[in-house]
C-alpha positions in Angstrom: 1.8 30.6 23.7 1.5 31.2 20.0 5.1 30.4 19.8 3.8 26.8 19.6 2.9 27.4 16.0 5.8 29.8 15.1 8.2 27.0 16.0 6.6 25.1 13.0 6.8 27.9 10.8 3.1 29.1 11.1 3.2 32.8 11.9 0.2 35.1 13.1 -2.3 35.0 15.8 -4.1 31.5 15.7 -7.5 31.7 14.1 -6.9 35.0 12.2 -7.0 35.1 8.4 -3.1 35.7 8.3 -2.5 32.5 10.5 -4.9 30.3 8.2 -3.4 31.7 5.0 0.0 30.5 6.1 -1.0 27.2 7.3 0.8 24.6 5.5 0.7 21.3 7.7 1.6 18.9 8.7 4.9 20.4 9.7 7.6 18.6 11.5 10.6 19.6 13.8 13.1 17.5 15.7 11.9 15.6 18.8 15.3 15.9 20.4 18.2 13.8 21.2 16.1 10.6 21.2 15.4 11.0 17.3 12.1 11.3 15.8 10.1 14.2 15.2 7.3 16.3 16.5 4.6 17.0 14.0 2.0 19.7 14.0 -1.5 18.9 12.5 -4.0 21.8 12.1 -7.9 21.6 11.8 -10.4 24.3 11.3 -13.9 24.4 12.8 -15.5 21.7 15.1 -14.0 19.1 17.3 -12.1 16.3 15.8 -9.3 13.7 16.1 -6.7 12.5 13.9 -7.3 8.8 12.7 -3.8 7.2 11.6 -3.7 4.1 9.6 -2.2 1.2 11.4 0.6 3.2 13.2 -1.2 4.9 16.1 -4.4 5.1 18.0 -6.5 8.3 17.1 -5.2 11.5 18.6 -7.5 14.0 19.9 -7.1 17.7 18.8 -7.1 20.5 21.2 -8.8 23.9 20.8 -6.7 27.2 20.9 -8.8 29.3 23.2 -12.2 30.3 21.8 -10.9 30.4 18.2 -11.8 28.0 15.3 -8.2 26.5 15.4 -7.7 22.9 16.7 -4.4 21.5 16.7 -2.2 18.3 17.9 1.6 18.0 18.2 2.3 14.3 17.4 5.4 12.7 18.3 6.4 10.4 15.3 9.4 7.9 15.0 12.2 8.5 12.4 11.4 7.5 8.8 7.5 7.1 8.7 5.1 7.8 6.0 1.6 7.5 7.2 -2.0 7.7 5.9 -4.5 9.7 8.1 -7.6 11.6 8.2 -9.5 13.8 10.6 -12.5 12.3 12.3 -15.5 14.2 13.5 -18.8 12.9 15.1 -20.4 12.2 11.7 -17.6 12.0 9.0 -14.0 11.6 7.8 -12.0 14.2 6.0 -8.7 14.7 4.3 -6.5 17.3 5.5 -7.4 20.8 3.8 -3.9 22.0 4.5 -2.0 19.0 2.9 -1.7 18.8 -0.8 -0.8 15.2 -0.7 -3.9 12.9 -0.5 -5.2 9.4 -0.9 -8.7 9.4 -2.2 -11.2 11.8 -1.3 -11.0 11.6 2.5 -7.4 10.7 3.4 -4.1 12.5 3.3 -0.6 11.3 3.5 2.2 12.7 5.9 5.9 12.0 5.8 8.6 12.8 8.4 11.4 14.8 6.9 13.7 11.9 6.8 11.3 9.5 4.9 12.8 8.5 1.5 11.2 10.2 -1.4 8.7 8.2 -3.6 9.5 9.3 -7.4 6.7 8.8 -9.8 3.9 9.3 -7.6 2.3 12.6 -8.0 0.6 14.6 -5.2 -2.9 14.1 -5.6 -5.4 16.3 -3.7 -8.7 15.3 -2.3 -10.6 16.8 -5.1 -8.6 15.3 -7.9 -10.0 12.6 -10.2 -7.5 9.9 -10.9 -7.0 8.8 -14.6 -8.5 5.3 -15.2 -7.3 2.7 -17.8 -9.3 3.0 -21.2 -9.7 -0.7 -21.3 -12.3 -2.0 -19.0 -14.4 -5.5 -18.9 -16.7 -7.2 -16.7 -15.6 -10.6 -15.5 -18.3 -13.2 -14.5 -16.5 -15.9 -13.1 -18.0 -19.4 -13.1 -15.5 -20.7 -10.4 -15.7 -17.7 -7.9 -19.2 -16.6 -8.5 -20.3 -12.9 -9.0 -19.1 -10.1 -11.4 -16.2 -7.8 -11.1 -14.8 -4.9 -13.1 -11.3 -5.4 -14.4 -9.2 -2.5 -16.0 -6.0 -3.2 -18.1 -3.5 -0.7 -19.0 -0.4 -1.1 -21.3 2.2 1.0 -19.6 4.8 2.0 -22.4 2.8 0.0 -24.9 2.4 -3.2 -23.0 4.5 -6.3 -22.1 4.7 -8.7 -19.4 1.7 -8.8 -17.4 1.6 -7.4 -13.9 -1.4 -8.4 -11.8 -2.1 -5.7 -9.1 -4.2 -7.3 -6.3 -6.5 -4.9 -4.5 -6.5 -3.1 -7.8 -9.3 -0.5 -6.7 -7.0 0.8 -4.1 -4.4 1.4 -6.9 -6.9 3.0 -9.1 -8.9 5.2 -6.8 -6.6 5.9 -3.9 -3.2 5.9 -5.4 -2.3 6.7 -8.9 -0.5 3.5 -9.9 -1.2 3.9 -13.6 0.5 7.4 -13.6 3.3 6.1 -11.4 4.2 3.0 -13.8 3.9 5.1 -16.8 6.5 7.5 -15.4 8.7 4.6 -14.1 8.6 3.2 -17.6 9.2 6.6 -19.4 12.2 7.0 -17.0 13.8 3.5 -18.1 13.4 2.3 -14.6 11.4 -0.7 -15.8 10.5 -2.4 -19.0 6.9 -1.8 -20.5 4.4 -3.8 -18.8 0.6 -4.5 -19.0 -1.1 -3.9 -15.8 -4.2 -5.7 -14.7 -6.2 -4.1 -12.0 -8.0 -6.9 -9.9 -9.9 -6.5 -6.7 -11.4 -9.3 -4.5 -15.3 -9.4 -3.8 -14.7 -11.1 -0.4 -11.2 -10.4 0.5 -10.6 -12.6 3.5 -11.9 -15.5 1.6 -10.3 -15.1 -1.7 -7.0 -14.0 -0.5 -6.5 -16.8 1.8 -4.4 -19.8 0.7 -7.1 -21.5 -1.5 -6.7 -22.5 -5.1 -10.1 -21.2 -6.6 -8.9 -17.6 -7.1 -5.8 -18.6 -9.0 -7.7 -21.3 -11.0 -10.1 -18.7 -12.3 -7.3 -16.2 -12.9 -5.6 -18.9 -15.0 -8.7 -20.5 -16.8 -10.9 -17.2 -17.0 -9.5 -14.0 -16.5 -6.0 -14.2 -18.3 -8.1 -15.4 -21.6 -10.3 -12.3 -21.1 -7.3 -10.0 -21.0 -5.9 -11.6 -24.3 -9.3 -11.2 -25.8 -9.2 -7.4 -24.8 -6.9 -6.3 -27.6 -4.3 -4.8 -25.1 -0.8 -6.1 -26.0 0.3 -8.5 -23.2 3.0 -11.3 -22.7 1.1 -14.0 -21.0 4.3 -16.1 -20.7 5.5 -13.7 -17.9 3.2 -12.9 -15.0 4.4 -11.0 -11.9 1.8 -10.6 -9.1 2.1 -7.8 -6.8 0.0 -7.8 -3.5 0.0 -6.3 0.1 -1.1 -7.7 3.2 -3.6 -10.5 2.5 -2.8 -9.8 -1.2 0.9 -10.4 -0.6 0.1 -13.8 1.0 -2.0 -14.8 -1.9 0.7 -13.8 -4.4 3.2 -16.0 -2.8 0.8 -18.9 -2.4 0.3 -18.6 -6.2 3.8 -18.7 -6.9 4.2 -22.0 -4.6 1.1 -23.8 -5.8 0.7 -22.5 -9.5 4.5 -22.2 -10.6 3.8 -22.5 -14.3 1.5 -19.4 -13.8 3.5 -17.1 -11.8 7.2 -16.1 -12.7 7.7 -13.3 -10.0 6.2 -11.8 -6.9 6.3 -8.3 -5.5 5.1 -8.7 -1.9 4.6 -5.9 0.6 3.8 -6.8 4.1 2.5 -10.2 3.3 0.0 -11.4 6.0 2.5 -14.6 6.7 0.7 -15.0 10.1 -2.2 -16.5 8.3 -3.4 -20.1 9.1 -6.9 -21.5 8.4 -8.2 -20.6 11.6 -6.2 -17.6 12.4 -8.9 -15.1 11.6 -11.2 -16.6 14.3 -8.5 -16.1 17.1 -8.6 -13.2 19.5 -4.8 -12.5 18.3 -4.5 -13.7 14.8 -0.9 -12.7 14.7 -0.2 -14.9 18.0 0.0 -18.2 16.2 2.9 -20.1 14.5 5.5 -17.9 13.1 5.2 -17.9 9.4 1.9 -19.5 9.3 0.7 -21.8 6.6 3.1 -20.4 4.2 6.2 -21.2 6.2 4.8 -24.6 6.8 4.6 -25.2 2.9 8.0 -23.7 2.5 9.5 -26.2 5.0 8.5 -29.0 2.5 11.2 -27.5 0.2 9.4 -26.9 -3.0 11.7 -26.1 -5.8 11.5 -22.5 -6.3 14.6 -22.2 -8.4 13.0 -20.3 -11.3 11.1 -17.9 -9.1 12.0 -14.1 -8.3 10.3 -12.8 -5.0 10.8 -9.3 -3.6 9.6 -9.0 -0.1 9.1 -5.6 1.6 7.4 -4.7 5.0 7.0 -1.7 7.0 10.1 -1.1 9.4 7.3 0.0 12.1 5.3 -3.2 11.6 6.8 -4.7 14.9 4.7 -7.7 15.1 4.7 -8.6 11.4 8.6 -8.6 11.1 9.1 -12.2 12.6 6.6 -13.7 10.4 7.9 -12.0 7.1 11.4 -12.6 8.2 11.0 -16.5 8.5 9.1 -16.6 5.3 11.9 -14.7 3.5 14.5 -17.0 4.7 12.6 -20.3 3.8 11.7 -19.0 0.4 15.5 -18.5 -0.4 16.5 -21.7 1.2 13.8 -23.1 -1.2 15.8 -21.8 -4.2 14.0 -18.6 -5.1 16.1 -15.6 -6.0 14.9 -13.2 -3.0 15.2 -9.5 -2.4 14.3 -8.2 0.9 13.8 -4.4 2.1 12.0 -2.5 4.7 9.7 0.5 4.0 9.5 3.7 6.1 6.0 3.0 7.3 3.7 0.8 9.1 1.0 -1.4 7.6 0.1 1.3 5.0 -0.2 1.4 1.4 1.2 5.1 1.4 4.5 3.4 2.5 4.2 0.5 -0.1 4.2 2.7 -3.1 7.7 3.0 -3.8 8.5 -0.7 -3.1 5.7 -1.5 -5.5 7.5 0.2 -8.5 10.8 -1.0 -7.6 10.1 -4.6 -6.7 8.1 -5.1 -9.9 11.0 -3.9 -12.0 13.2 -6.1 -10.0 11.0 -9.2 -10.4 11.0 -8.5 -14.1 14.9 -8.1 -14.5 
């Protein structure tokens, strides 16, 4: 029976010091003729399950005899990168056998055929991510409240790139390091990154003008006063999920503000009442953004890069329609699909690639 683990390259008797010293998981082997992969996850200690971000329901772990070894063999589709964590009765933990993390309590697994993500370093659960030196508090008259905004001149600064859900790109995924690397390797021009997070995400990232009026009239002047070199005449907005919805909304309704959009898995199912429905994605395809695009606004000066996870089955019709309508309205459009579900771990490469394309 211990051959279960040997198949994945983990030698020794489960639960022994030799076994744990060799445990480097997750490890994948071919799932057979149907494609995909069978992936081994290991956990040491108490009962737990694996919580996957958006891709799967939690998977319970099985105990090996009376040892401290808990494991699961999880069948995964081809081309998948997914965030996960181990869930116990009282807490959630990163995978201690996986060196690739996302924040202190999450890890990232990738099937062997998932494309590489250059420029994104492997960050362990105990690593502290670098933060931009320039930081200020924004007290918004229009939005209310105060929020911390950080600004980083990658390569010395240039066109502004506004990263919505900025805290995720600061504390879970090292976007500052990744952009610095992409600029240093000549894969994008120097840029000025502005990390912005919402206080009430569902409200601020809906199709409402208040956020973008505040960004235009309050935030961007503060960035200019910060002393960081920045070209205010070119603004690319990068957003994911509701952030992607908000980014494209800004390009439609504030064309003098936004010159390019990098949109990953935009929530284009959104309508004003969708969040109150039992099935928010079950409404009109393309939601409010598709309805606005059918009015054929002139998008001839806009560059929009769309990306969505190829495993986001229910998102694909919404995103596909918006992609088509945006191109018909005159935007220069790029479309791609990432090896992921609705998961920031799968959007990381698209973020760099699509920002670079939007600035071309």
